[in-house]
C-alpha positions in Angstrom: 26.9 -15.9 -28.9 30.4 -14.5 -28.8 33.1 -16.2 -26.7 33.1 -14.8 -23.2 36.7 -13.6 -23.2 36.2 -11.7 -26.5 33.0 -10.1 -25.2 34.7 -9.1 -21.9 37.7 -7.6 -23.7 35.3 -5.6 -26.0 33.4 -4.2 -23.1 36.6 -3.3 -21.3 38.1 -1.5 -24.3 34.8 0.3 -25.0 34.9 1.6 -21.4 38.5 2.8 -21.9 39.9 0.6 -19.1 43.1 -1.3 -18.8 43.1 -4.8 -17.2 44.4 -3.3 -14.0 41.7 -0.6 -13.9 39.0 -3.2 -14.4 40.5 -5.4 -11.8 40.4 -2.5 -9.3 36.8 -1.5 -10.2 35.6 -5.1 -10.0 37.6 -6.0 -6.9 39.3 -8.9 -8.8 42.9 -9.7 -9.5 44.6 -8.7 -12.8 45.4 -12.3 -13.3 41.7 -13.2 -13.1 40.9 -10.6 -15.8 43.7 -11.8 -18.0 42.7 -15.5 -17.6 39.1 -14.7 -18.5 40.0 -12.6 -21.6 42.4 -15.2 -23.0 40.0 -18.1 -22.4 41.9 -19.9 -19.6 38.8 -19.5 -17.4 35.7 -20.3 -19.4 33.0 -20.7 -16.6 33.3 -17.8 -14.2 31.2 -17.8 -11.0 28.0 -15.9 -10.9 29.5 -13.5 -8.3 32.5 -12.9 -10.6 30.1 -12.0 -13.5 28.2 -9.6 -11.2 31.4 -7.9 -10.1 32.6 -7.5 -13.7 29.3 -6.1 -14.9 29.3 -3.6 -12.0 32.9 -2.6 -12.7 32.2 -2.1 -16.4 28.9 -0.2 -15.6 27.0 -2.3 -18.1 23.4 -1.6 -18.9 20.8 -4.4 -18.4 21.0 -5.8 -21.9 24.8 -5.9 -21.9 24.8 -7.4 -18.4 22.5 -10.2 -19.6 24.7 -10.9 -22.6 27.7 -11.2 -20.4 26.0 -13.6 -18.0 24.8 -15.7 -21.0 28.3 -15.8 -22.5 29.7 -16.9 -19.2 27.4 -19.9 -19.1 25.1 -18.6 -16.3 21.3 -18.3 -16.7 20.6 -14.7 -17.2 17.2 -14.8 -15.5 15.8 -11.6 -14.2 18.5 -9.1 -13.4 18.9 -8.1 -9.8 16.8 -5.0 -9.1 18.4 -2.2 -7.2 16.6 -0.3 -4.4 15.5 3.3 -4.8 18.2 5.9 -4.2 18.2 7.3 -0.7 17.2 11.0 -0.4 19.1 11.7 2.8 22.4 10.5 4.4 22.3 7.8 7.1 24.3 8.7 10.2 24.9 6.7 13.3 23.0 3.6 12.3 26.0 1.3 11.6 25.2 -1.1 14.4 21.5 -1.4 13.5 22.3 -1.8 9.8 24.8 -4.6 10.6 22.3 -6.4 12.9 19.6 -6.2 10.3 21.9 -7.5 7.6 22.9 -10.4 9.8 19.2 -11.3 10.4 18.3 -11.3 6.7 21.5 -13.0 5.4 21.3 -15.5 8.2 17.9 -16.8 7.1 15.4 -14.7 9.0 12.6 -14.4 6.5 10.3 -11.8 8.1 11.6 -8.7 9.9 9.4 -5.8 11.0 11.2 -2.6 11.9 9.1 -0.7 14.4 9.4 2.7 15.8 7.8 6.1 16.1 7.2 8.2 13.0 10.3 10.0 11.9 12.9 7.7 13.5 14.3 6.5 10.2 12.7 3.0 9.6 12.5 3.5 5.9 15.9 5.0 5.6 17.5 2.0 7.5 15.6 -0.4 5.2 16.9 1.4 2.2 20.5 1.2 3.5 20.3 -2.5 4.1 18.5 -3.3 0.9 21.3 -1.4 -0.9 24.0 -3.5 0.9 22.2 -6.7 0.0 22.0 -5.7 -3.6 25.4 -4.2 -4.3 27.4 -6.5 -2.1 25.5 -9.8 -2.4 23.6 -9.4 -5.7 20.1 -9.7 -4.2 17.1 -8.2 -6.0 15.1 -5.6 -4.2 11.3 -5.2 -4.4 10.0 -1.9 -3.1 6.3 -1.8 -2.3 5.1 1.4 -0.7 1.6 0.3 -1.7 -0.5 -2.8 -1.3 -0.1 -5.1 -4.3 1.2 -8.5 -5.1 4.8 -8.4 -6.2 6.4 -10.5 -9.0 9.2 -12.6 -7.4 12.0 -14.3 -9.3 12.6 -17.6 -7.5 16.0 -18.0 -9.2 17.7 -15.4 -6.9 17.7 -14.1 -3.4 15.2 -11.2 -3.1 14.3 -8.8 -0.3 10.9 -7.2 -0.3 10.6 -3.9 1.6 7.1 -2.7 2.3 5.2 -0.4 4.7 2.1 -2.6 4.6 1.2 -5.9 6.2 2.4 -8.5 3.7 0.5 -11.5 2.5 1.9 -14.5 4.5 1.5 -16.7 1.4 4.4 -14.9 -0.2 6.9 -16.6 2.1 5.4 -20.0 1.5 5.4 -19.6 -2.2 8.9 -18.1 -2.5 11.7 -19.9 -0.5 14.4 -17.3 -1.4 12.3 -14.3 -0.4 13.0 -12.2 2.7 10.5 -9.5 3.8 11.3 -6.3 5.7 8.3 -4.4 6.9 8.5 -0.8 8.2 5.7 -0.2 10.6 4.5 1.6 13.6 3.7 -1.6 15.4 4.4 -5.4 14.8 2.3 -7.1 12.2 1.6 -10.2 14.4 2.4 -12.6 11.5 3.8 -16.0 12.3 7.6 -16.1 12.3 7.9 -12.3 12.6 11.1 -10.9 14.1 10.4 -7.5 15.6 13.3 -5.0 15.2 12.6 -1.9 17.3 14.4 1.2 16.1 15.1 3.9 18.7 16.4 7.5 18.4 20.0 8.3 17.4 22.7 8.6 20.0 23.5 12.2 21.0 26.7 12.6 19.0 25.2 11.0 15.9 22.2 13.3 16.1 24.4 16.4 16.3 26.4 15.1 13.2 23.1 14.6 11.3 21.8 18.0 12.3 25.0 19.7 11.1 24.8 17.8 7.8 21.4 19.2 7.1 22.2 22.7 8.4 25.2 23.0 6.0 22.8 22.7 3.1 21.2 26.0 4.1 24.1 27.6 5.8 27.3 26.2 4.2 29.6 28.1 6.5 28.0 27.0 9.7 30.5 25.3 12.1 30.2 23.6 15.5 32.2 25.5 18.0 32.4 25.9 21.8 30.0 28.9 21.7 27.1 26.8 20.2 28.0 23.3 21.5 25.5 23.4 24.4 22.7 24.8 22.2 23.2 22.1 19.6 23.1 19.4 22.2 20.0 21.0 23.7 18.4 21.0 20.2 18.9 17.3 19.6 17.6 16.5 23.0 14.4 18.6 22.5 13.9 16.8 19.2 14.5 13.4 20.7 17.3 12.8 18.3 14.7 11.8 15.6 16.2 12.1 12.1 13.1 13.5 10.5 12.7 16.2 13.2 16.4 17.1 12.9 16.1 17.5 9.1 13.2 19.8 9.3 14.5 21.9 12.2 17.8 22.5 10.2 15.9 24.7 7.8 15.2 27.2 10.7 18.9 27.9 10.9 18.4 30.3 8.0 16.6 32.7 10.4 17.5 31.5 13.9 20.7 31.0 15.8 21.0 27.7 17.6 20.4 29.4 20.9 17.2 31.2 19.7 15.8 28.0 18.1 16.4 26.1 21.3 14.3 28.7 23.2 11.5 28.2 20.8 11.7 24.5 21.1 11.5 24.6 24.9 8.2 26.5 24.7 6.7 24.0 22.2 8.9 21.2 20.7 6.4 20.6 17.9 6.3 24.3 16.8 9.2 24.2 14.4 8.5 20.7 13.0 6.6 19.8 9.9 2.9 19.0 9.6 4.0 15.6 8.2 5.9 14.8 11.4 2.9 15.9 13.5 0.6 13.6 11.6 3.2 10.8 11.7 3.4 11.1 15.5 -0.4 11.0 15.8 -0.6 7.9 13.6 1.9 6.3 16.0 -0.5 7.1 18.8 -3.5 5.7 16.9 -1.9 2.2 17.1 -2.5 2.0 20.8 -5.5 0.5 22.6 -7.3 2.2 25.4 -5.2 0.8 28.2 -2.0 1.8 26.4 -3.3 5.3 25.7 -4.2 5.7 29.3 -0.7 4.6 30.4 0.9 7.0 27.9 -1.2 9.8 29.2 -0.1 9.1 32.8 3.5 8.9 31.8 3.2 12.1 29.7 1.7 13.9 32.7 4.5 12.5 35.0 1.9 10.7 37.2 3.8 7.4 37.0 3.0 3.8 36.0 2.8 0.4 37.6 5.2 -2.5 37.0 2.5 -4.5 35.4 1.6 -1.8 32.9 2.3 -2.6 29.2 5.4 -0.3 28.9 7.0 -2.9 26.6 4.4 -2.2 23.9 5.1 1.5 24.1 8.8 0.8 23.8 8.3 -1.4 20.7 6.4 1.4 19.1 9.2 3.8 20.1 6.9 6.1 22.1 8.9 5.7 25.3 12.5 4.8 26.0 14.6 3.5 28.8 16.2 6.2 31.0 18.3 4.5 33.6 16.0 2.3 35.8 12.9 4.0 34.5 11.1 4.8 31.3 10.4 8.3 29.8 8.1 9.5 27.1 9.8 11.0 24.1 9.6 14.8 24.2 7.8 15.2 20.8 5.4 12.3 21.7 4.5 14.1 25.0 3.8 17.3 23.1 1.7 15.4 20.5 -0.2 13.6 23.3 -1.0 16.8 25.2 -1.6 19.0 22.2 -5.3 19.7 21.7 -6.8 18.4 18.4 -10.3 17.9 17.2 -12.1 14.7 17.8 -13.1 12.5 20.8 -10.8 12.8 23.7 -9.7 11.0 26.8 -9.5 12.9 30.1 -6.6 15.3 30.0 -7.2 16.3 26.4 -5.6 13.2 24.7 -7.1 12.6 21.3 -8.7 9.2 20.6 -8.5 9.9 16.8 -5.9 11.6 14.8 -5.8 12.9 11.2 -4.2 10.4 8.8 
């Protein structure tokens, strides 16, 4: 194996970088790069090796060679999370809190919330931070199967299925993030309820999506009230905002708002409708009855399980009381086929 300094210099020159440029890309000092290349520093830290490999944009084979030359076990290379398909807006506080939980040692975290609120997108964001800033590997399991975990490095497993509890017993450096409509009930679980975006963040996200179909669209005093009305009608749910943005090709904000007021689910996708109904399907009979009464504005008692509805993201706090999300109310009261409760609330929903 070639000397580390020689190998580093070869990679740097091949990338067409000066020592200063590599130092900038790798977030290291020029002196550190110089000492490594001339052999003054022969055993760089694992984090330094990762930063150098990232700065040089090395492929997996070259990265492994650099680690081995630096005297660090190459092991399995940290795996990056899938690339996100949409921007994340207004989730800085939630992302920081989830990062703190995982980096602080919490081993099982379940992000709960209604369909379309952005559970998977938040998990992607935090997984990316753990990978690119801390060098963790990411296992992404949208289906049920047993993953292969490398016990030599910190790993975060992101899944939308109930994980096998034996995984945490077998792999001490593993963290698991579950994205689910309801808590898993596993021992040691930390439930992380995810609610809708704040109003201003929801407007920003809506505008981000609108400009993909109408690049010249701008927020201005004439449409400010309509935009705010739109995000309120859509409960500030990221998935609903993304789909509704496509209607800006044919509707003005004011006309779209009128359509939403007559039926909030009308301009949303079939996927979102099914997702909302899957959220409803996690409720037991008592919880469904409570949600029906709240959707019909007939009230609830203090001993009712409102907390369970909050954890699932179906209702939210509004001052001293709770309110059903607008889209959830529409899904609850919308007639669908199958057995029903009194009031037309479906007991089964398509999956």
